[in-house]
N, C-alpha and C positions, 0 to 999 in steps of 0.2 A: 304335106310337108312339115306341119308343126310336129315337133318332137319334145316330149317332156320326160325327163329322167328323175325319178324320185329315189333317193337314198335315205334310209332311216335306221335308227338303232333299235326300234321296237319290233316285236314279233307280231305278225298278223295271222289270223286264221284264214282258211280258204274263202269264207264268205266276205271277210274284210278285204282281202286281196281283190276279189272279183268286183266288189262294189267300188273300191277305190279306183281300179282301172277304168271302169265304166264312167264313173262320175268325172274323173280327170279328163277323159277323152271328150266327153260332152262339153265340159267347161272350156277346154282348149279350142274346140271347134267354134263354140259360140263367141268366145272372146276375140279370136283371130279372124272370124268371118270365113274360115276355110271349111270345106266339106269334111265331115268326120271320116270319110273313106280315106283321107290322106293323113289323118292324125295317128301318131304312134306314141304309146306310153310304155315306159320301162320302169318296173318296180323292183327295187332291191331292198329287202328288209332284213332285220336281225344283224346289222353290220356293227362292227366295233368302231364306235365314233365318240369323239369328245368335243364339246363346245363350251367355251367360257370355263374351262377347268372341271366340267361336270359331264357325267354320262347319262344324266336324266334325259327323257325323250327329246329328240331333235330330228331335224330333217335338212337335207341339202338337195336342192333341185337344180337342174339345168333345163332351160327352156329355149329352144331354137326354132326359128321359122323364117320363111322368106317374107320380107316386108314388115317385120315386127316394128311397130312404132313405139315411141316413148310413152304415149298415153296408153297403149295396149299393155305395155310392161307394167305400168303402175296399176292398172285395173286387174291384170292377172295376179300381181303380187297380193292385192287385197283379197281376191276371190280364192286363190290357192291357200293362203294363210288361214282364211276363215274355214275352208273345207277341212284342212288338216287338223285344225283345232277342234272342230265339231266332231269329225269322224274318228280321229285318232288321239285326241286329247293332247296334242303337241302345242305347247304355248307358242303364240305367234312370234315372240321375241327369241325363239330357239329355232327359227327357220331362216335359212339363207336361200336365195334364188338367184341364179346367174342367167341373165337374158342375153341372147345373141340374135342379131338380124343377119341371116345368111343370104348372100347374093344368089340369084336363081341359077347362075352358071356353075355354082359350086354345090348344088343340091341334086344328087342323082336319084333317078327312079325309072324303073321299067326300061332299062338299057340306055337311057339318055339322061339329060338334065332338064330342069325347068326353064333354062335360059335360051 
């Protein structure tokens, strides 16, 4: 049920895409304590984006999960920013992350919901 959507204005090659998807999936599973079989990652690169009046490398992410706590959001922010900085050279101060705790009754999967 954890979902992470990464939007960035940089272009990634096939290897970078594959590595980023895998590393984000593992990170989200570990940080939320949810099995990776429920984790979904969406990557959208080479977008036209502007932040602080500049088109230099940036990222906007949406992270949603059932039972996402304040402490998990803080830890995820640290981990995600470090990963994007290390792997994609995006400065941490050019990354926004929106976190959402979704009620189990409003998260559908396999023809039902988690509630």
